[in-house]
One Martini backbone bead per residue (centre of mass of N, CA, C, O) as a GRO file, in nm:
protein
   47
    1MET     BB    1   0.098   0.038   0.019
    2THR     BB    2   0.041   0.355  -0.003
    3PHE     BB    3   0.022   0.651   0.152
    4PRO     BB    4  -0.255   0.744   0.040
    5GLU     BB    5  -0.410   0.490   0.118
    6ILE     BB    6  -0.360   0.507   0.419
    7ALA     BB    7  -0.473   0.791   0.467
    8TYR     BB    8  -0.761   0.732   0.363
    9THR     BB    9  -0.821   0.502   0.564
   10LEU     BB   10  -0.779   0.661   0.826
   11PHE     BB   11  -0.986   0.881   0.763
   12THR     BB   12  -1.231   0.701   0.740
   13PHE     BB   13  -1.216   0.576   1.025
   14SER     BB   14  -1.229   0.846   1.178
   15LEU     BB   15  -1.502   0.937   1.075
   16ALA     BB   16  -1.659   0.692   1.178
   17ALA     BB   17  -1.589   0.734   1.480
   18VAL     BB   18  -1.714   1.010   1.511
   19MET     BB   19  -2.002   0.935   1.422
   20ALA     BB   20  -2.043   0.721   1.646
   21GLY     BB   21  -2.007   0.914   1.882
   22ILE     BB   22  -2.238   1.105   1.820
   23ILE     BB   23  -2.462   0.894   1.827
   24ALA     BB   24  -2.407   0.794   2.117
   25TYR     BB   25  -2.449   1.070   2.255
   26TYR     BB   26  -2.742   1.138   2.153
   27PHE     BB   27  -2.869   0.830   2.224
   28ASN     BB   28  -2.851   0.861   2.514
   29PRO     BB   29  -3.059   0.795   2.777
   30LYS     BB   30  -2.967   1.043   2.958
   31ARG     BB   31  -3.061   1.260   2.713
   32LYS     BB   32  -3.367   1.245   2.649
   33GLN     BB   33  -3.485   1.492   2.797
   34GLN     BB   34  -3.309   1.708   2.645
   35VAL     BB   35  -3.403   1.625   2.355
   36GLU     BB   36  -3.728   1.642   2.400
   37GLU     BB   37  -3.805   1.924   2.522
   38PRO     BB   38  -3.846   2.115   2.265
   39LYS     BB   39  -4.098   1.966   2.160
   40TYR     BB   40  -4.280   2.031   2.417
   41ARG     BB   41  -4.245   2.341   2.414
   42MET     BB   42  -4.403   2.400   2.152
   43LEU     BB   43  -4.687   2.268   2.271
   44ARG     BB   44  -4.699   2.472   2.478
   45ASN     BB   45  -4.880   2.682   2.667
   46ASP     BB   46  -4.828   3.048   2.738
   47GLU     BB   47  -5.090   3.146   2.920
   0.00000   0.00000   0.00000
């Protein structure tokens, strides 16, 4: 393998790892209340 092939492979795996980390962070059950709150805030009556 040449250097560009290795570099592209490492870059691809690093992007995949970052994406997996973002998904794991966002869909963490501990964050469910924080993620769902804006949806219910829009439906709440402000009267």
